[in-house]
C-alpha positions in Angstrom: 30.9 16.1 21.1 29.6 17.0 17.7 26.0 17.0 16.6 25.2 15.8 13.1 23.3 18.2 10.9 19.6 18.1 11.5 19.9 16.5 14.9 18.9 18.4 18.0 19.7 17.4 21.6 17.4 17.8 24.6 18.0 17.0 28.2 14.4 16.0 29.0 11.2 14.9 27.4 9.7 18.1 28.7 12.0 20.0 26.4 11.1 17.8 23.5 7.4 18.5 24.1 8.1 22.2 24.1 9.9 21.8 20.7 6.9 19.9 19.3 4.5 22.6 20.4 6.8 25.3 18.9 6.8 23.4 15.6 3.0 23.2 15.5 2.7 26.9 16.2 3.9 27.3 12.6 0.7 27.5 10.6 2.3 25.5 7.8 2.8 22.5 10.1 -0.5 20.7 10.7 0.9 17.3 11.7 4.1 15.9 13.3 5.0 12.3 12.8 7.4 10.8 15.4 9.1 7.5 15.2 10.8 6.0 18.3 11.6 2.5 19.7 9.6 1.0 22.5 11.1 2.1 25.8 12.2 5.5 24.5 9.4 7.4 26.4 6.7 8.0 23.8 3.9 7.7 26.3 5.6 10.0 28.8 6.3 12.5 26.0 2.6 12.5 25.1 1.7 13.4 28.7 4.4 16.1 28.8 2.8 17.6 25.6 -0.6 17.4 27.2 0.7 19.0 30.4 2.2 21.9 28.5 -1.4 22.8 27.4 -2.9 22.9 30.8 -3.2 26.3 32.5 -2.1 26.7 36.1 -4.8 26.4 38.7 -7.6 25.8 36.1 -9.1 22.9 34.3 -8.3 24.4 31.0 -6.6 22.1 28.5 -6.0 21.8 24.8 -5.0 18.2 24.0 -7.1 15.1 23.3 -4.7 12.2 23.6 -4.7 8.5 22.8 -2.1 6.4 24.6 -1.7 3.7 27.1 -3.6 5.8 29.7 -6.6 6.0 27.3 -6.8 2.2 27.2 -6.6 2.2 31.0 -9.9 4.1 31.1 -11.6 0.8 30.3 -11.5 -2.4 32.5 -13.2 -5.7 32.4 -15.8 -7.1 34.8 -15.7 -10.8 33.9 -18.6 -11.7 36.2 -16.5 -14.4 37.9 -19.5 -15.4 40.1 -21.9 -16.3 37.3 -19.7 -16.3 34.3 -22.5 -14.7 32.2 -22.6 -10.9 32.3 -19.1 -9.9 31.0 -18.9 -6.2 30.3 -16.2 -3.6 29.7 -16.4 -0.9 32.3 -15.9 2.8 31.5 -14.2 5.3 33.9 -16.8 8.0 33.3 -14.8 10.5 35.5 -12.4 11.2 32.7 -12.8 14.3 30.6 -12.4 12.0 27.6 -16.1 11.0 28.0 -17.4 14.6 28.2 -20.8 14.7 26.5 -20.8 10.9 25.7 -24.3 10.2 26.9 -25.8 13.3 25.3 -24.1 12.8 21.9 -24.9 9.1 21.4 -21.8 8.0 19.7 -22.9 4.5 18.7 -23.5 5.3 15.0 -20.1 7.0 14.7 -18.3 4.1 16.4 -20.1 1.5 14.3 -19.0 3.5 11.2 -15.3 2.9 12.1 -15.7 -0.5 13.8 -17.2 -2.2 10.8 -13.9 -1.8 8.9 -11.9 -3.8 11.4 -14.2 -6.2 13.3 -17.4 -8.2 13.0 -18.9 -7.9 16.5 -21.7 -5.7 17.9 -21.7 -3.6 21.1 -24.1 -1.8 23.3 -23.4 1.1 25.7 -25.3 1.3 29.0 -25.0 5.0 29.9 -26.5 4.4 33.4 -24.1 1.8 34.5 -21.3 3.1 32.2 -20.6 -0.4 30.8 -20.3 -1.9 27.3 -21.5 -5.3 26.3 -20.4 -7.2 23.2 -22.2 -9.6 20.9 -21.1 -11.8 18.0 -23.7 -13.7 16.1 -26.0 -15.5 18.6 -23.5 -15.1 21.4 -24.3 -12.3 24.0 -22.1 -10.8 26.6 -18.9 -12.2 25.1 -15.4 -11.2 26.1 -13.6 -10.0 22.9 -9.9 -10.6 22.3 -7.3 -8.1 23.3 -6.8 -7.0 19.7 -10.6 -6.5 19.3 -10.8 -4.6 22.6 -7.9 -2.3 21.5 -9.5 -1.7 18.1 -12.9 -0.9 19.7 -11.3 1.6 22.1 -9.5 3.1 19.0 -12.8 3.5 17.2 -14.3 5.3 20.2 -11.3 7.7 20.0 -11.9 8.2 16.3 -15.6 9.0 16.9 -14.6 11.6 19.6 -12.1 13.1 17.1 -15.0 13.5 14.6 -17.0 15.3 17.2 -14.0 17.7 17.8 -13.6 18.3 14.0 -17.4 18.9 13.6 -17.3 21.5 16.4 -19.2 19.7 19.2 -19.5 22.0 22.2 -18.4 19.4 24.7 -15.0 19.2 22.9 -14.5 22.8 21.8 -11.4 22.9 24.1 -9.4 20.6 21.8 -6.7 22.2 19.7 -4.4 19.2 19.4 -4.7 15.5 18.9 -1.8 13.5 20.3 -1.9 9.9 19.2 0.7 7.4 20.5 0.8 3.8 19.1 -2.8 3.2 18.2 -2.1 -0.2 16.7 -1.0 -2.5 19.5 -2.1 -6.1 19.1 -3.1 -5.5 15.4 -1.9 -7.5 12.4 -0.3 -5.7 9.5 -3.5 -5.5 7.3 -5.3 -3.7 10.1 -2.2 -1.5 10.7 -2.4 -0.3 7.2 -6.1 0.3 7.5 -5.8 2.2 10.7 -3.0 4.4 9.2 -5.1 5.1 6.1 -8.2 5.9 8.1 -6.3 8.2 10.5 -4.8 10.1 7.6 -8.3 10.8 6.2 -9.4 12.0 9.6 -6.4 14.3 9.9 -6.9 15.7 6.5 -10.5 16.6 7.6 -9.0 18.3 10.7 -6.7 20.6 8.6 -7.2 24.2 9.7 -9.1 23.2 12.8 -7.0 20.8 14.9 -3.3 20.0 14.7 -1.8 16.6 15.6 1.2 14.6 16.8 1.3 10.9 15.9 4.0 8.7 17.4 4.7 5.1 16.8 7.3 2.3 17.0 5.6 0.3 14.2 7.6 0.7 11.0 4.8 -0.2 8.6 2.3 2.1 10.3 4.8 5.0 10.3 5.7 4.4 6.6 2.0 4.4 5.5 1.4 7.6 7.4 4.4 9.2 5.7 3.4 8.2 2.3 -0.3 9.2 2.6 0.4 12.6 4.2 2.6 13.9 1.3 -0.1 16.2 0.2 -0.6 17.9 3.6 1.9 20.0 5.6 3.7 17.8 8.1 7.1 17.1 9.7 8.8 13.8 10.5 11.1 13.1 13.4 13.1 10.2 14.7 13.3 10.3 18.5 16.2 8.5 20.2 17.0 8.0 23.8 20.7 8.9 24.1 21.6 7.5 27.5 22.8 10.1 30.0 22.9 12.7 27.3 19.1 12.9 27.2 17.3 12.7 23.8 18.0 13.4 20.2 15.4 14.5 17.7 16.3 14.1 14.1 14.3 15.4 11.2 13.5 12.7 8.6 11.5 14.8 6.1 13.3 13.3 3.0 12.5 9.7 3.7 11.2 7.7 6.7 13.9 5.5 8.2 12.9 2.0 9.1 13.7 0.4 12.5 16.4 -1.9 11.1 18.1 1.0 9.3 18.1 3.2 12.4 19.4 0.2 14.5 22.2 -0.3 12.0 23.1 3.3 12.3 23.3 2.9 16.1 25.6 -0.2 15.7 27.8 1.6 13.3 28.1 4.6 15.7 28.9 2.2 18.6 31.5 0.5 16.5 33.2 3.7 15.4 33.3 5.0 19.0 34.5 1.7 20.5 31.6 1.8 23.0 30.3 -1.6 22.1 28.0 -3.4 24.7 27.0 -7.0 25.0 23.4 -6.3 23.9 24.6 -5.1 20.5 25.1 -8.7 19.5 21.3 -9.2 20.0 20.5 -6.2 17.9 22.8 -7.4 15.1 21.3 -10.9 15.1 17.8 -9.3 14.9 18.9 -7.2 11.8 20.3 -10.3 10.1 17.0 -12.2 10.8 15.0 -9.4 9.1 17.4 -9.2 6.2 17.2 -13.0 5.8 13.4 -12.9 5.8 13.4 -10.1 3.2 15.6 -12.1 0.8 13.7 -15.4 1.4 16.7 -17.2 2.9 16.1 -20.3 5.1 18.4 -19.0 7.9 20.0 -15.8 8.9 23.5 -17.1 8.4 23.0 -16.9 4.6 23.1 -13.1 4.9 26.9 -13.3 5.7 27.8 -16.0 3.2 30.8 -14.9 1.1 32.1 -12.8 4.0 35.5 -13.6 5.4 35.3 -16.2 8.2 31.6 -16.7 7.6 31.5 -20.0 9.6 33.1 -18.4 12.6 30.8 -15.4 12.3 27.6 -17.5 12.1 28.7 -19.6 15.1 29.5 -16.4 17.1 26.2 -14.8 16.3 24.4 -18.0 17.4 26.2 -18.2 20.7 26.6 -14.5 21.7 23.0 -13.4 20.8 21.5 -15.9 23.2 22.7 -14.2 26.4 20.3 -12.1 28.6 21.8 -8.8 27.5 19.6 -5.8 28.4 19.7 -2.5 26.5 18.7 -0.8 29.8 21.6 -2.3 31.8 24.4 -2.4 29.2 27.5 -4.4 30.0 30.9 -3.9 28.4 32.2 -6.4 25.9 35.6 -8.0 26.1 38.2 -6.9 23.6 38.3 -10.2 21.7 34.5 -10.3 21.4 34.4 -6.6 20.5 36.8 -7.1 17.6 34.7 -10.1 16.4 31.6 -7.9 16.5 33.5 -5.2 14.4 34.5 -7.7 11.8 31.0 -9.1 11.4 29.3 -5.8 11.2 31.9 -4.4 8.8 31.5 -7.4 6.5 27.7 -7.1 6.6 27.7 -3.4 5.8 30.2 -3.9 2.9 28.0 -6.6 1.4 24.7 -4.7 1.8 25.0 -1.0 0.9 22.6 0.5 3.4 22.0 4.3 3.4 22.4 5.0 7.1 21.1 8.1 8.9 23.2 9.9 11.5 20.8 9.6 14.3 23.1 9.8 17.3 25.3 12.4 18.8 28.8 11.4 17.9 31.3 10.7 20.7 35.0 10.9 20.6 36.2 7.6 19.1 37.7 5.2 21.6 40.8 3.2 20.7 40.0 0.0 18.8 40.7 -3.3 20.3 43.8 -5.1 19.0 42.9 -7.7 16.4 43.6 -11.1 18.1 45.5 -13.7 16.1 42.9 -16.3 16.8 39.4 -16.0 18.2 37.9 -19.1 19.8 34.1 -19.3 19.9 
């Protein structure tokens, strides 16, 4: 088993978290950007990173984090009995809310919220609830996207307090931010990335940060706007039973479809092709088709040998319920068909593919069948 240059292998997310902390111990590295697919373990990694900063048998900690657990600190009381007093409840037991009532965060939260939404809010510090208003409507239930952006704005307000040296948050040495843009459209994704960059620039020299995401546009904006500040970029990949690989991508951010193509190419070269790989290939062709303005994905493979057969195969074989988490082996005839389609696509479109996987010994290729019936 050979490891491509720039790729490190780790048996567990705990070891990855230790690596990230080691990187941030270098004074030149203020920020780490981490790209990973959904299901890789980004949220668990953020908790491992946080756990590494806790001192045994004490309440000492050093990481303020934003992830799925942060969103779970809020829950709705929809007043099902009267359908009138709908409020968002706050779990005030969390350290996240230390000093909330004394510091009166409304003005800071409003400063961020006005960039993304057009509703008002009020915090009741006695009941630890938040009510929302839009126009003449009181006690409204905001959409899931609006709820998420509101919670994100609360986090940004707390980050400002940390940067400004508020005593209640003087324990914070690191921000760990995982996927802050769930349920947002692309315009807001760009705005969130840009605003976060400005905040992290303000934190330089005071607080270091890790930002992880599966959102390609958000990740790319972060990369572009952080060029002037010391940072490092990684692609995190779950490598089956082998654990995890961490690949530095400092030269250029790699988009999701490019990384996926690299995976498909590695699978093809090793012969370890699974049924779910047809779904992935179909997804890449759909994205390529949209980029070029084609009416249908099949136009991406026009001009390739056996294009009619290939298009029909992709239509049929990508409709199965093939899970990446329970991969099933592909038959030899179908495997060879996959190889021919992917090879033709890569020859037509000259992608620069990163080596993101640990290479395995190549398995024997399937014998090319004289005729493939689909």
